[in-house]
C-alpha positions, 0 to 999 in steps of 0.5 A, spaced: 248 236 933 246 228 933 250 223 929 245 217 928 247 210 932 243 203 930 246 200 936 250 195 932 257 195 930 261 191 925 268 190 927 274 190 922 280 185 922 284 191 924 279 192 930 276 199 928 268 199 929 263 202 925 255 202 925 252 197 921 251 199 914 246 193 911 240 195 909 242 202 907 244 201 900 251 201 897 253 207 894 260 205 893 258 200 887 253 205 883 256 208 877 258 215 880 261 218 874 255 217 870 250 219 875 254 225 876 254 226 868 246 225 868 245 229 874 250 234 872 253 233 879 261 235 879 262 232 886 259 225 884 263 226 877 270 227 881 268 221 887 266 216 881 273 218 878 277 217 884 274 210 885 275 208 878 282 211 877 285 212 884 287 220 883 286 222 890 286 229 888 279 228 885 277 227 892 281 233 894 277 237 889 270 234 891 271 236 898 273 243 896 267 244 891 262 241 896 265 247 901 265 252 896 258 250 893 254 247 898 256 250 905 254 258 906 258 258 912 266 260 912 270 254 911 273 255 918 267 255 921 265 249 917 272 246 920 270 248 927 263 244 926 267 238 923 271 238 930 265 237 934 263 231 929 270 228 930 269 229 938 262 226 938 265 220 933 271 218 939 265 218 944 261 214 940 267 209 937 273 210 941 279 215 941 283 213 934 278 208 932 277 210 925 285 210 924 286 203 926 284 202 918 277 201 915 276 199 908 276 205 904 270 203 900 266 204 907 268 211 906 266 212 899 259 208 901 257 212 907 260 219 904 256 218 898 249 217 902 250 222 906 252 227 900 245 224 897 241 226 903 244 233 904 242 234 897 235 231 898 234 236 904 234 231 909 235 234 916 235 228 921 243 229 922 248 233 919 249 230 913 254 235 910 259 234 916 258 226 915 260 227 908 266 231 909 268 226 915 267 220 910 271 223 904 277 226 909 277 219 912 278 216 905 283 221 903 287 219 910 286 212 909 289 212 902 295 216 904 296 212 910 293 205 910 294 203 903 292 195 905 285 198 906 284 200 899 279 196 896 276 200 890 276 198 883 282 202 881 287 198 886 284 191 883 287 194 876 293 196 879 294 190 882 293 186 875 298 191 871 303 190 877 302 182 876 303 183 869 309 187 869 312 182 874 311 177 869 317 179 865 
C-alpha cells in the first residue's frame, strides 16, 4: 500500500501538515449535491448536503453507503486495512498530526478527489482508503475542532447567529 507524496508540505496555523494540494483541483468548491444528482451518485449528494447544511449524519451515511456499495470486503477487513493507512500516515506526518487541526474543507476536497479517482478505476494508490480517511477526518474535526470548520454552512450559521445577537 503506497501513499503518494509530492515531498512538499503545507503547514497550518495549528502545526498540522499535509501534502501540497495545489494543481490537483478543488473538489470542495464544486456543487457536489448537483453533481450527485446529475450522475445519480448518492455519496456525492450526501457530501454535498453536508457541505451546504452541516449535518454530520450526511457524512456518516456517505461512509456507510461507500463501504456497503463500493467495497466488496468485509467491513472489518476494510477497517484493518484503514488502520495500516493511518499507520503509514503517522510515519509520513508524525503521530497525531491530523488531530492538531486541519481546515475541514481540506478533508472534503481530498476525500472527494479520492472518491472520484476510486470511481474512475485509478489504482495508483488506495483511493478507497484515502476517501474513508478523509471523510472520517472531516467527521472527527467537525466534532472535536469546530474552529477548523470553514465550509459554507458555517458562514450561514455565523451570519444567522450575528443577526440573532442583534436583538
